[in-house]
C-alpha positions in Angstrom: -51.0 -47.3 40.7 -49.9 -45.5 37.5 -53.3 -45.8 35.8 -55.1 -44.5 38.8 -52.7 -41.4 39.0 -53.3 -40.8 35.3 -57.0 -40.9 35.7 -56.8 -38.6 38.7 -54.8 -36.0 36.7 -57.1 -36.2 33.7 -60.1 -35.9 36.0 -58.6 -32.7 37.4 -57.8 -31.3 34.0 -61.2 -32.0 32.4 -62.9 -28.9 33.8 -60.0 -26.8 32.6 -60.3 -28.4 29.1 -64.0 -27.6 29.0 -63.4 -24.0 30.0 -60.5 -23.7 27.5 -62.7 -24.8 24.6 -65.9 -23.1 25.7 -64.4 -19.7 26.7 -64.8 -17.1 24.0 -63.7 -13.5 23.6 -65.4 -10.8 21.6 -63.5 -8.0 19.9 -65.5 -4.8 19.3 -64.3 -2.2 16.8 -65.9 1.2 17.5 -65.5 3.8 14.7 -65.1 7.5 15.5 -67.9 8.7 13.2 -71.5 8.1 14.3 -72.6 7.0 10.9 -70.4 3.9 10.8 -71.6 0.6 12.1 -70.0 -1.3 15.0 -68.0 -4.3 14.1 -67.4 -7.2 16.4 -65.7 -10.5 16.1 -65.8 -13.5 18.5 -62.6 -15.4 19.1 -62.1 -18.6 20.9 -59.6 -18.8 23.7 -56.9 -20.7 21.7 -57.3 -18.2 18.8 -57.1 -15.3 21.3 -53.9 -16.7 22.9 -52.3 -17.3 19.4 -53.3 -13.8 18.3 -51.8 -12.2 21.5 -48.6 -14.3 21.1 -48.1 -13.3 17.5 -48.8 -9.6 18.4 -46.2 -9.8 21.2 -43.6 -11.4 19.0 -44.2 -8.7 16.3 -43.8 -5.9 18.9 -40.7 -7.6 20.3 -38.9 -8.0 16.9 -39.9 -4.6 15.6 -38.7 -2.9 18.9 -35.5 -4.9 18.8 -34.8 -3.9 15.2 -35.4 -0.2 16.0 -33.0 -0.4 19.0 -30.3 -2.1 17.1 -30.3 -0.5 13.7 -31.5 3.1 14.5 -30.2 5.9 16.6 -33.0 5.2 19.0 -30.7 2.9 20.9 -28.8 5.9 22.3 -31.9 6.7 24.3 -31.8 3.4 26.2 -28.1 2.3 26.2 -25.1 4.0 27.6 -22.9 3.7 24.4 -22.9 7.5 24.0 -21.3 7.7 27.5 -18.4 5.4 26.5 -18.0 7.4 23.3 -17.8 10.6 25.2 -15.2 9.1 27.5 -13.1 8.0 24.5 -13.4 11.5 23.0 -12.2 13.0 26.3 -9.3 10.6 26.5 -8.4 11.4 22.9 -8.5 15.1 23.7 -6.3 14.6 26.7 -3.8 12.7 24.5 -3.9 15.4 21.9 -3.3 18.1 24.4 -0.4 16.1 25.8 1.1 15.8 22.3 0.7 19.5 21.6 2.4 20.3 24.9 5.3 17.9 24.1 5.7 19.5 20.7 5.7 23.0 22.3 8.5 21.8 24.6 10.4 20.4 21.7 10.0 23.6 19.7 11.3 25.6 22.7 14.3 23.3 23.0 14.9 23.7 19.2 14.8 27.5 19.6 17.3 27.3 22.4 19.5 25.0 20.4 19.4 27.1 17.3 20.2 30.2 19.3 23.2 28.4 20.8 24.4 27.4 17.3 23.9 30.9 16.0 26.0 32.3 18.8 28.6 29.6 18.4 28.9 30.3 14.6 28.8 34.0 15.1 31.6 33.9 17.6 33.6 31.6 15.4 33.1 33.7 12.2 35.5 36.6 11.8 33.2 38.3 9.3 30.7 38.9 12.1 33.1 41.4 13.6 33.7 43.4 10.4 31.3 46.2 11.6 33.0 46.8 14.9 34.8 50.1 15.3 37.9 50.0 13.3 39.8 52.6 15.4 40.6 51.5 19.0 39.6 54.0 21.7 42.2 56.6 22.7 42.9 54.9 26.0 44.0 51.8 24.0 46.0 53.7 21.5 49.0 51.7 20.4 47.4 48.4 21.3 47.0 46.1 18.3 43.3 45.0 17.9 42.5 41.3 18.0 42.4 39.6 14.7 40.1 36.9 13.5 37.2 36.3 16.0 36.5 36.9 19.6 38.4 33.7 20.5 41.6 35.3 19.4 41.6 37.1 22.7 40.5 34.0 24.6 43.2 31.8 23.1 45.7 34.5 23.7 45.1 34.0 27.4 44.5 30.2 27.4 47.0 29.0 24.8 49.6 31.8 24.4 51.9 29.3 22.7 49.3 28.6 20.0 49.4 32.2 18.6 53.0 31.8 17.4 52.8 28.3 15.9 50.7 26.6 13.3 47.8 24.6 14.9 48.0 20.8 14.3 45.1 18.4 14.2 44.8 14.7 14.9 42.3 12.2 13.8 39.5 12.4 16.4 38.5 8.8 16.1 40.1 5.6 15.0 37.9 4.0 12.3 37.2 3.6 8.6 36.7 6.7 6.4 33.2 5.9 5.0 32.6 9.2 3.3 35.1 11.8 2.2 35.0 15.6 1.9 32.7 16.6 -0.9 31.4 20.2 -0.7 29.8 20.0 -4.1 27.4 17.4 -2.7 26.9 19.4 0.5 29.2 17.1 2.5 31.6 19.6 4.3 33.5 17.0 6.3 34.4 13.3 6.6 32.6 10.4 8.1 34.5 8.0 10.3 32.7 4.7 10.9 33.3 3.2 14.3 31.6 1.1 17.0 29.0 2.9 19.0 30.3 4.2 22.3 33.9 4.6 21.1 35.4 7.8 22.6 35.9 10.8 20.4 38.9 13.0 21.1 39.4 16.7 20.6 41.3 17.1 17.3 43.2 20.1 18.7 43.5 22.4 21.7 40.3 24.3 21.9 37.3 25.8 23.7 33.9 24.3 23.8 31.3 26.7 22.3 28.5 24.1 21.8 27.7 20.7 23.3 24.0 19.7 23.0 21.4 17.8 20.9 20.1 18.9 17.5 17.4 17.3 15.4 19.4 16.8 12.2 22.9 16.2 13.6 22.0 14.6 17.0 24.5 15.2 19.8 27.1 17.6 18.5 30.2 19.3 19.9 31.7 22.5 18.4 35.2 23.5 19.4 36.8 26.9 18.7 40.5 26.9 18.0 43.2 29.5 17.5 43.6 31.0 14.0 39.9 31.5 13.4 39.2 27.8 13.2 36.3 25.6 14.3 35.8 21.8 14.5 32.5 20.0 14.4 31.8 16.6 15.9 28.3 15.3 14.8 26.0 12.3 15.4 27.5 11.5 18.8 25.9 9.1 21.2 26.5 11.5 24.0 28.7 14.5 24.8 31.3 14.5 27.6 32.0 18.2 27.8 30.1 21.4 28.5 30.1 24.8 26.8 32.9 27.2 27.9 35.1 24.3 28.9 38.7 24.2 27.9 40.0 21.0 26.2 43.4 19.9 25.0 44.2 17.8 22.0 43.3 14.1 22.7 40.8 14.8 25.5 37.6 12.7 25.2 34.8 15.0 24.3 32.0 12.7 23.1 31.1 9.1 22.3 30.5 7.8 18.8 26.9 7.1 18.0 24.0 7.2 15.5 21.9 10.2 16.5 20.1 12.8 14.4 17.8 12.6 11.4 20.7 12.6 8.9 22.7 9.8 10.5 22.6 6.3 8.9 24.7 4.2 11.1 27.2 4.5 13.9 29.9 7.0 12.8 31.4 10.5 13.4 30.9 13.3 11.0 33.9 15.6 11.5 34.4 19.0 10.0 37.1 21.7 10.1 36.3 25.3 9.2 38.8 28.1 8.8 37.8 31.7 8.4 34.2 30.7 7.4 35.3 28.1 4.8 35.1 24.3 5.1 38.4 22.5 4.8 39.2 18.9 4.0 40.1 17.3 7.3 42.2 14.6 5.6 44.7 17.4 4.6 45.4 18.0 8.3 46.1 14.4 9.6 
């Protein structure tokens, strides 16, 4: 049965085999000039197939190399579309960063303006150019001494005008860095656990309570006698500007905020008449 099937298949393929070997193709090369002779070459069917196969493979590999290693691939593939999308996304991120920086700069301007006003109000020298003579309607009234808070404290803390102001340590902790104005350190550092409440060192009036880049969250209190106290690097503030506080009231939480902070602590300063004082002399 198998032999008869084989013979049947070979019998069917014999005409094709004959045609395959006998079929020939002629390739004619015609020159453009009339003086040249025609050239022709006769190829058998197997040689013709092999030639076409080699030609197709050559075209395939050359085209593939051009598409892979040359800019011609951008004409057929959508890689340029994805690059454009990435560029658009990068542009959106850049615009978002610029807008965020603009907002931060605006916040810094507002913070600096608040600090300038706070220091201006706490510095008695800022009022040296005011009219020395009181108006006639106020003749006989003694002008306010020190800064503008002299009048404020005369109303809020009348008892503080006749007694020396006392300070308490605003935070229980270890003194990690002492007063050293020669090194630009105009206060003391009190190391404590983050979140520990910070108390007002004396009766006062909040002139600043916000975030700054270098000092983090900071509170500035104005006191009687042309004095200011600074509480820097707080984790958060618990008071608002123009708020009255009494000695021992919690005003902030100990933290580690600001570019100049290196660990959880409170940087505490006392300023009197525009000069930094050693806080350890007041406790």
